[in-house]
N, C-alpha and C positions, 0 to 999 in steps of 0.2 A: 503494501499498498505505500509506503513513504518513497519507493524508489518512483513509483507513477506520479506521483504529485513531484518529487523534483524535476521528473524527466518532462512534464507539463511543463513546470513553472519557465526551466530553462529552455525549453524549447521554445517559447514565447519571448523570452529573451534574445536568443541568437537571433531570432527572426526579426526582431525589432532593430536589433545592432547593426545587422546586413541593410538593414531598409534606411537608418542613419547615414550610413557610410554611400549610400547611393543616391540620397537628396542632400544636393547643395545647401537648400535654404535652413535645412536642420542642422548642418554644422557652421552655416554661419551664425543660427539663434543659438547653439549650446557653446562655442567654442571661439568663434572671430568676433562675435560683436560683445560678451561678455569681456573678453581678452581686451580689445580695444576699449571700452566705458572704463575698465579700471585703471588700464595706462593713462589714459585722458585726464581722467579726475584726480588722478598720483600727481600727474604734471602739472597740474594746474593748482593742487594746494600744496605741493612739495613744500613752499617756503615758510608754510606754517600761518606767517601773518604777511598782511600785504607790506609789499616793500616798492621804494621808489615812485610814490604817489606825486604825480607833478603839483607843484602849487606855484606860485607867482610872489615876487617880494616887490613891496613898495618902500625904499628906502628914502624919504623927504628932509631926511636929515644927514646923512651922509658922511657921517662923524667915524671915529675909531671906534667907539660902544658901538653903534649901531652894525657896524661891519662884521665887530665880532661877535656880535647876535644872529648877522645873518649868516656867519660861518657856523657856528654852533647848530643855529637848525638846520643848516643843507649837511650836516653832520649825522645829522637822525636817521637814522637808517629805513625807517618805515618813508621820510622825505623827500624828493628830490624839488631843486627850486629849478626849473626851467626858463622861467622868464622875470625877467626886470622887467616892470611898468613904470611909466611915467605918471600916473593919474590914478585915483582912485576907480574913476568910471571905466578906464582901462580894463583894471583888475576885476570890479564887477561881470564888465563884459565876458571876459574870457571865460568867469564861471559859468556863464550861462549859457557859452557854447561851447561847454563840455571841454575847454582846449586845457584846463586845469580846475584842480578840486579845492583848491584854497588859496586864500591872500593872507601877507603878513604885511600891514600898514606900521610902520615907524614914522612915527610923526615928527617935525620939525623941531627940535631945539631937546631931541630926548636927549644929547648928552647934556646939555647946558644945563637942564633942570636936575639933572642926578649928582651932579659936580658940583651944585649950588644947594643939596640937600635936599630936594622939592621932588615929588613923586612925577615921574613921566608914565604916560599910557603907549601900551602895543596894542592896538586892533586886529583881531584874526578874523577872518571871513571863512569857512567850509562849508562846503555841499553834505548837506545829510541825507540825499535821497537812500545812498548805500550807506545802513548804519554803519557798518563794517567800516569803511572808509572814513565816514566822518568823524565815529568815538576814535577812532585813530589818530586823525590829525587833530584832533580837538586833548586827547589825552596826550599825546608824543609832543607837540609844540608847546601847549599850557605848562608841562612840566618843564622845558627845556627853557623857558622865560623864567620859570619862578626858581629853577636852580641859579639862572645867569642873576637875576634880581638877588638873590639870597646871599651869592657871592659877592655883589657890589656891597649890600650892607655888611656885611662878615666884615670886608676890608675897611668899611669906614667905622665901625666900633673900635676896630682894633687901633686905628689911626687916634683914636680917643681914650687910649692906655687902657682900654679894658682886657683882662687877659683872654685869651684862646674858650677855655669854659664857658665866661661871662660872654662872649662875644655870640657863639652857639646859644646858650640860653635866652639870651634878645632874638636871635634871629630866628630858633625854634622853641619856644617855650613848651609848647607839648609835641611828644615825641609818639609817633604811629607807630607801633610795631606789628605789622600785618604777616599772615600766615597763610598764603596760597595751597590750598589742600585739592589733591588729586590732580590737577592739570599747572604744577608748579611754572611751568616754562611759557604760561598764557598763551600756547599754541594752539589757534585756529584750527589748523589740521587734525589735532586728536579730536576737535571736537565734532567738526562736521564731518570728516572721511570715515568715522568708525560708525556713520547713519547713513551715510549717502552709499557705499560699495553693497554693505545688505541691501539696500534699498533697490539699488539696481539690478544683483541676483534675484531679490523676489519678482521681480516685473518675468524676466527669462522663465524664472523656475514656473510660474503659472502660464505662460504664453505656451514654454511648448507641452504642459501636461496637457492642457486644452487640444492644441492644435495636433499632437499625435494621436489623442482617441478620436477627437473630432474628424479628422479628416478620413479614419478610417470608417466610422458611420455612415458620414456621405456618402464614401464610395463602394458601402455594402462589402468592403472586404474584411469588416469586423468577425464576419463567417467566419473565414480561414483562421483567424487568428483565435476563435472560439473553438476549433478544430486543434489547432498546436495545443491549446490550453485542457483539451479534454473536457470540453463545456463547462469547465469550474472557473466562474466570476473574480473569484479571488484571486486565482493563477494568472489570467488572462491581464488584469487591473497590474498587478505584482511585476507581471513578468515583462508589460510594455513599460511600466513607470521604471524598472531599475534601471535602465542604462541611465537614465536620465539622471537618477539618483546618485550614482557613480558618478557620471560627468560633474554633477552640478557639487556634489561633495567635495572633490576634487579642485571644480573652481573656490570653494569656498576654504577651502586647505589654503590655496595659493593664496586668495584673499587675508589669510591672518599671517602668510609668511611676509605679504610685503608690508601689514601693516606693525607686524613687531621685529621683523629681522631688516627688511628696507628703510623702514622710513621712523625705526626706532621708537613705536609708541609704548608707552610704558607698560609695563606686565608685572602689577602688585599681588596678584592672586594666583592663583590656579588655572595652567594654560587646557591642563585636560578636559576640566569642565566646559570650557571655550570650546575645544575641538567636538567634545559629545555633542553639546549644544547648537553648532553648526550642522550638524548632520539630522539632528530632531529638527532644525530651522528648515532644511531643504525638503524635507519627509511633509512637514508640515504644511510649506507652500505646496506640493504637491496634494495633497489633502483638499486644500482651498479651492485649486483646479480642479478635483473630481466636483467639489459642490458646484459650479458653477456650471460644468458641463449639463449635468443633472440637473439644473434650475433652468437650464437657458434652451430654447425650442432649437437653436442651432450654433452654429459655428460664432458666426456674426454676436449673436444675442449675448453667449457665453462670455467672448473675448470682451465684449465692452463693456459687459455686468464685472467682469474681473479687471477690465483697467480701473474702472471707476472706486474699486475698492482698493487696489494696491495704489495708484494715485494718493490715495489722501493719505497712506502710512505713514510719509515723512513729516504731515504736518500734525499729527494726531498722538506720535508716538512719544512726544515730550523733548524732542532734540529743539524742533526751533521755537516751542515754546512752553513752559512748564505747564505738564499736567496737572497738579496740584492746585492750579489757578484758573485751568476750565470747569466750566459748567457742566455738569453730572451728564448731561447727555454725549457730550464729548469725551471724559472720559470714559465712558461706558463705549464706545464707539472705539476708541485708543485699545482697550483691552481685549475687541474682540480679533486684533490684528497680531497676527505671530509675532512682527517685527518689533512690538513693543517691547514683548518679553525678551526676545533674543537681544535687543539694544542693552534691557536691562543687566543680563548676565554679562556683556560686553563691559558695561560701564563698571560694574562690580568688583569683577576680578580683575579687567586691566588698569584700572584707574584708581580705586577704592580700595581693595586688597580684602574685599567684603568676605567673610566667615562663609564656606561653603553651604553650611546647614541655613543660613539667610537666601543664598541665592538658588539654594533649590526650590524654593517658592517659586521661581520665575521659571527655572525647570520644568516644574510639574505643570504649569498654567500652557507653555510651549506643548508638553506633548499630549495634553487633552486635544488639540488639533487632528491629532493621528487616529482619535474615535471614529472623527465624520464619516469618512468612506464608507466604514461599516453600516452606517444608517443611510446610506445610501444605495445596497446591495440591490435591493427589488427594482429601484429607478434602472440602474444600469442592466438588470436582466432584460428589462422590456427593452433598453436602448439595443441591447447587443442581439437580440431574437427576435424582433417585430421588425420585417421588410417592411412595411408600411412605413418606417419612419426613416429608414435609409437616405434612400431620395432626396426628402423635404428635408433632412438635415442641415444642407449646404445652403440653402436658399435663404432671402431673406423673410 
């Protein structure tokens, strides 16, 4: 009995694998496009933080101190002064045209006021349409100006015969000792790529699951698959999906290797939990794909429904917006996404070093998705055996 089951399962597996090799579109969907997307996003975010953001400078003072401040700002890694403008209007126009993202305006009398012990103002304009770019410009340029201002005050206090410690106390009467947890390098790549790469992978998993089974129902060749599987629905589904499980699990391992070996993501916890969860993640989205096949009346409806489900994943997982601040319907929808639980595992084990017994909760929720196909077996029996459904399954 056991040998017959194995024979049926692996007969379907071999048939499916040969079909993948004969179909360039499946090689494209399972290997070429995932690899292309991985390397595209990695190259996009490999710097970790925005660098060389073009800004303009309007130095109306043209003094030694204003030139030194300009040099300090240009030395910041995230900033690159590409334009010296001659008026405030010109600088604002360049921001509007998208040629620069910010403008630093050093007013006339900057150095004279400082030497007299008076306050001088530096005005900074920045484009905040992209909050990452705008926030980076605001933080880095403001900090540079504050440090420069503090140095001037510190030197002035020393000239008034205060001791070094007294001068420092006047410049900074309250010292802030901040500790950055879980992402100490404040690297945007750690934050974003850990969500984007699995999000891309889920699209391809669902797409291949729906298309590989849907196309057989449409063409009526599912009858042949049933013969290979001995008429057993579970063996047919398992045999057809197993090649993609292997391929996408390997893609998942490649994703982890790129993250932890090449990109040097921090790994504070247990890598084995992440590896096992990645395989469960692949199986969970195959289960979701089966759900949309059973739900849809044809390939197109199934793909469109699944695309809507998958496209919302990145928004509702808590990566772009904290889930705890969402209204309860949004939180509920987020929990119905395997990606949410998988990303929790990545964050807990890679960044936080959370104890395994706490992470097991997310692993458990992720595993629950694997039960979904068992509730759909009657529907698949109908789709695989009712010839009246086959021809219409590929139409609108």
